[in-house]
mmCIF file of the C-alpha atoms, coordinates in Angstrom:
data_MODEL
# 
_entry.id   MODEL 
# 
loop_
_atom_site.group_PDB 
_atom_site.id 
_atom_site.type_symbol 
_atom_site.label_atom_id 
_atom_site.label_alt_id 
_atom_site.label_comp_id 
_atom_site.label_asym_id 
_atom_site.label_entity_id 
_atom_site.label_seq_id 
_atom_site.pdbx_PDB_ins_code 
_atom_site.Cartn_x 
_atom_site.Cartn_y 
_atom_site.Cartn_z 
_atom_site.occupancy 
_atom_site.B_iso_or_equiv 
_atom_site.pdbx_formal_charge 
_atom_site.auth_seq_id 
_atom_site.auth_comp_id 
_atom_site.auth_asym_id 
_atom_site.auth_atom_id 
_atom_site.pdbx_PDB_model_num 
ATOM 1  C CA . MET A 1 1  ? -43.664 41.389 2.323  1.00 0.00 ? 1  MET A CA 1 
ATOM 2  C CA . SER A 1 2  ? -45.825 43.992 0.650  1.00 0.00 ? 2  SER A CA 1 
ATOM 3  C CA . LYS A 1 3  ? -44.469 46.613 -1.703 1.00 0.00 ? 3  LYS A CA 1 
ATOM 4  C CA . ARG A 1 4  ? -45.567 49.379 0.684  1.00 0.00 ? 4  ARG A CA 1 
ATOM 5  C CA . PHE A 1 5  ? -43.805 47.726 3.634  1.00 0.00 ? 5  PHE A CA 1 
ATOM 6  C CA . LYS A 1 6  ? -40.577 47.478 1.608  1.00 0.00 ? 6  LYS A CA 1 
ATOM 7  C CA . GLN A 1 7  ? -40.913 51.105 0.612  1.00 0.00 ? 7  GLN A CA 1 
ATOM 8  C CA . VAL A 1 8  ? -41.288 52.176 4.253  1.00 0.00 ? 8  VAL A CA 1 
ATOM 9  C CA . LYS A 1 9  ? -38.187 50.165 5.202  1.00 0.00 ? 9  LYS A CA 1 
ATOM 10 C CA . VAL A 1 10 ? -36.156 51.750 2.409  1.00 0.00 ? 10 VAL A CA 1 
ATOM 11 C CA . GLN A 1 11 ? -37.297 55.241 3.421  1.00 0.00 ? 11 GLN A CA 1 
ATOM 12 C CA . HIS A 1 12 ? -36.437 54.519 7.057  1.00 0.00 ? 12 HIS A CA 1 
ATOM 13 C CA . PHE A 1 13 ? -32.985 53.255 6.038  1.00 0.00 ? 13 PHE A CA 1 
ATOM 14 C CA . ALA A 1 14 ? -32.380 56.358 3.914  1.00 0.00 ? 14 ALA A CA 1 
ATOM 15 C CA . SER A 1 15 ? -33.403 58.732 6.705  1.00 0.00 ? 15 SER A CA 1 
ATOM 16 C CA . LEU A 1 16 ? -31.106 57.016 9.211  1.00 0.00 ? 16 LEU A CA 1 
ATOM 17 C CA . VAL A 1 17 ? -28.141 57.078 6.827  1.00 0.00 ? 17 VAL A CA 1 
ATOM 18 C CA . GLN A 1 18 ? -28.729 60.785 6.176  1.00 0.00 ? 18 GLN A CA 1 
ATOM 19 C CA . GLU A 1 19 ? -28.435 61.455 9.913  1.00 0.00 ? 19 GLU A CA 1 
ATOM 20 C CA . LEU A 1 20 ? -24.869 60.086 10.063 1.00 0.00 ? 20 LEU A CA 1 
ATOM 21 C CA . LYS A 1 21 ? -22.277 62.804 10.569 1.00 0.00 ? 21 LYS A CA 1 
ATOM 22 C CA . ILE A 1 22 ? -19.850 62.093 7.734  1.00 0.00 ? 22 ILE A CA 1 
ATOM 23 C CA . ASP A 1 23 ? -17.465 64.875 8.771  1.00 0.00 ? 23 ASP A CA 1 
ATOM 24 C CA . VAL A 1 24 ? -16.617 63.123 12.073 1.00 0.00 ? 24 VAL A CA 1 
ATOM 25 C CA . LEU A 1 25 ? -16.503 59.516 10.795 1.00 0.00 ? 25 LEU A CA 1 
ATOM 26 C CA . THR A 1 26 ? -13.715 57.824 8.900  1.00 0.00 ? 26 THR A CA 1 
ATOM 27 C CA . GLN A 1 27 ? -14.691 55.975 5.743  1.00 0.00 ? 27 GLN A CA 1 
ATOM 28 C CA . GLU A 1 28 ? -14.406 52.613 7.541  1.00 0.00 ? 28 GLU A CA 1 
ATOM 29 C CA . GLU A 1 29 ? -16.589 53.813 10.430 1.00 0.00 ? 29 GLU A CA 1 
ATOM 30 C CA . PHE A 1 30 ? -19.169 55.153 7.968  1.00 0.00 ? 30 PHE A CA 1 
ATOM 31 C CA . VAL A 1 31 ? -19.293 51.860 6.035  1.00 0.00 ? 31 VAL A CA 1 
ATOM 32 C CA . ASN A 1 32 ? -19.664 49.896 9.284  1.00 0.00 ? 32 ASN A CA 1 
ATOM 33 C CA . ALA A 1 33 ? -22.443 52.200 10.487 1.00 0.00 ? 33 ALA A CA 1 
ATOM 34 C CA . VAL A 1 34 ? -24.348 51.886 7.190  1.00 0.00 ? 34 VAL A CA 1 
ATOM 35 C CA . GLU A 1 35 ? -23.984 48.083 7.254  1.00 0.00 ? 35 GLU A CA 1 
ATOM 36 C CA . GLU A 1 36 ? -25.240 47.939 10.861 1.00 0.00 ? 36 GLU A CA 1 
ATOM 37 C CA . ILE A 1 37 ? -28.285 50.034 9.958  1.00 0.00 ? 37 ILE A CA 1 
ATOM 38 C CA . TYR A 1 38 ? -28.928 47.906 6.864  1.00 0.00 ? 38 TYR A CA 1 
ATOM 39 C CA . MET A 1 39 ? -28.731 44.624 8.796  1.00 0.00 ? 39 MET A CA 1 
ATOM 40 C CA . ALA A 1 40 ? -30.941 45.956 11.597 1.00 0.00 ? 40 ALA A CA 1 
ATOM 41 C CA . ILE A 1 41 ? -33.696 46.938 9.171  1.00 0.00 ? 41 ILE A CA 1 
ATOM 42 C CA . PHE A 1 42 ? -33.515 44.288 6.450  1.00 0.00 ? 42 PHE A CA 1 
ATOM 43 C CA . ARG A 1 43 ? -32.085 41.306 8.417  1.00 0.00 ? 43 ARG A CA 1 
ATOM 44 C CA . HIS A 1 44 ? -29.633 40.570 5.601  1.00 0.00 ? 44 HIS A CA 1 
ATOM 45 C CA . ASN A 1 45 ? -26.057 41.677 5.143  1.00 0.00 ? 45 ASN A CA 1 
ATOM 46 C CA . THR A 1 46 ? -24.790 43.338 1.979  1.00 0.00 ? 46 THR A CA 1 
ATOM 47 C CA . ASP A 1 47 ? -23.825 39.897 0.597  1.00 0.00 ? 47 ASP A CA 1 
ATOM 48 C CA . GLY A 1 48 ? -27.433 38.686 0.863  1.00 0.00 ? 48 GLY A CA 1 
ATOM 49 C CA . ASP A 1 49 ? -26.862 36.354 3.848  1.00 0.00 ? 49 ASP A CA 1 
ATOM 50 C CA . PHE A 1 50 ? -29.624 36.129 6.466  1.00 0.00 ? 50 PHE A CA 1 
ATOM 51 C CA . VAL A 1 51 ? -28.487 37.599 9.801  1.00 0.00 ? 51 VAL A CA 1 
ATOM 52 C CA . THR A 1 52 ? -29.819 37.718 13.347 1.00 0.00 ? 52 THR A CA 1 
ATOM 53 C CA . GLU A 1 53 ? -28.602 39.586 16.384 1.00 0.00 ? 53 GLU A CA 1 
ATOM 54 C CA . THR A 1 54 ? -26.153 37.701 18.574 1.00 0.00 ? 54 THR A CA 1 
ATOM 55 C CA . MET A 1 55 ? -26.677 36.955 22.220 1.00 0.00 ? 55 MET A CA 1 
ATOM 56 C CA . PRO A 1 56 ? -24.816 39.144 24.751 1.00 0.00 ? 56 PRO A CA 1 
ATOM 57 C CA . ASN A 1 57 ? -22.153 36.495 25.414 1.00 0.00 ? 57 ASN A CA 1 
ATOM 58 C CA . GLU A 1 58 ? -21.414 35.893 21.712 1.00 0.00 ? 58 GLU A CA 1 
ATOM 59 C CA . GLU A 1 59 ? -18.759 37.655 19.678 1.00 0.00 ? 59 GLU A CA 1 
ATOM 60 C CA . GLY A 1 60 ? -19.869 40.382 17.258 1.00 0.00 ? 60 GLY A CA 1 
ATOM 61 C CA . ASN A 1 61 ? -23.240 41.992 16.719 1.00 0.00 ? 61 ASN A CA 1 
ATOM 62 C CA . TRP A 1 62 ? -24.671 39.702 14.038 1.00 0.00 ? 62 TRP A CA 1 
ATOM 63 C CA . LYS A 1 63 ? -24.823 35.978 13.404 1.00 0.00 ? 63 LYS A CA 1 
ATOM 64 C CA . ILE A 1 64 ? -24.559 35.145 9.697  1.00 0.00 ? 64 ILE A CA 1 
ATOM 65 C CA . HIS A 1 65 ? -26.366 32.013 8.628  1.00 0.00 ? 65 HIS A CA 1 
ATOM 66 C CA . ASN A 1 66 ? -25.188 29.562 6.009  1.00 0.00 ? 66 ASN A CA 1 
ATOM 67 C CA . ARG A 1 67 ? -26.525 30.209 2.492  1.00 0.00 ? 67 ARG A CA 1 
ATOM 68 C CA . THR A 1 68 ? -27.318 26.533 1.962  1.00 0.00 ? 68 THR A CA 1 
ATOM 69 C CA . GLN A 1 69 ? -29.593 26.156 4.971  1.00 0.00 ? 69 GLN A CA 1 
ATOM 70 C CA . THR A 1 70 ? -33.303 25.869 4.490  1.00 0.00 ? 70 THR A CA 1 
ATOM 71 C CA . ASN A 1 71 ? -35.794 28.567 5.392  1.00 0.00 ? 71 ASN A CA 1 
ATOM 72 C CA . ALA A 1 72 ? -37.158 26.369 8.213  1.00 0.00 ? 72 ALA A CA 1 
ATOM 73 C CA . VAL A 1 73 ? -33.663 26.021 9.716  1.00 0.00 ? 73 VAL A CA 1 
ATOM 74 C CA . ALA A 1 74 ? -33.102 29.785 9.552  1.00 0.00 ? 74 ALA A CA 1 
ATOM 75 C CA . LYS A 1 75 ? -36.407 30.424 11.332 1.00 0.00 ? 75 LYS A CA 1 
ATOM 76 C CA . ALA A 1 76 ? -35.575 27.851 14.029 1.00 0.00 ? 76 ALA A CA 1 
ATOM 77 C CA . ILE A 1 77 ? -32.184 29.484 14.599 1.00 0.00 ? 77 ILE A CA 1 
ATOM 78 C CA . ALA A 1 78 ? -33.790 32.931 14.768 1.00 0.00 ? 78 ALA A CA 1 
ATOM 79 C CA . LYS A 1 79 ? -36.169 31.657 17.461 1.00 0.00 ? 79 LYS A CA 1 
ATOM 80 C CA . GLY A 1 80 ? -33.257 30.116 19.375 1.00 0.00 ? 80 GLY A CA 1 
ATOM 81 C CA . GLU A 1 81 ? -34.504 26.557 18.872 1.00 0.00 ? 81 GLU A CA 1 
ATOM 82 C CA . ASP A 1 82 ? -32.356 23.491 18.275 1.00 0.00 ? 82 ASP A CA 1 
ATOM 83 C CA . TRP A 1 83 ? -32.691 22.445 14.651 1.00 0.00 ? 83 TRP A CA 1 
ATOM 84 C CA . TRP A 1 84 ? -30.532 19.307 14.497 1.00 0.00 ? 84 TRP A CA 1 
# 
């Protein structure tokens, strides 16, 4: 990923966070909203785990992948392919 592309992503993240109405959100709601924005843009959670969006019938919004998996396995999972 190029430096410019990263910079654009960071600027986009910052602009979206600035649009949150902090006077109507609780601290927990604000943290959840920021984490959702972060994962949507950077595809990692705040712990550094790779994440992908879940399917409609799955629980939660994001699927967190195991840290020990290989890059090829993560890409196969992201494409919805069987990797075993």
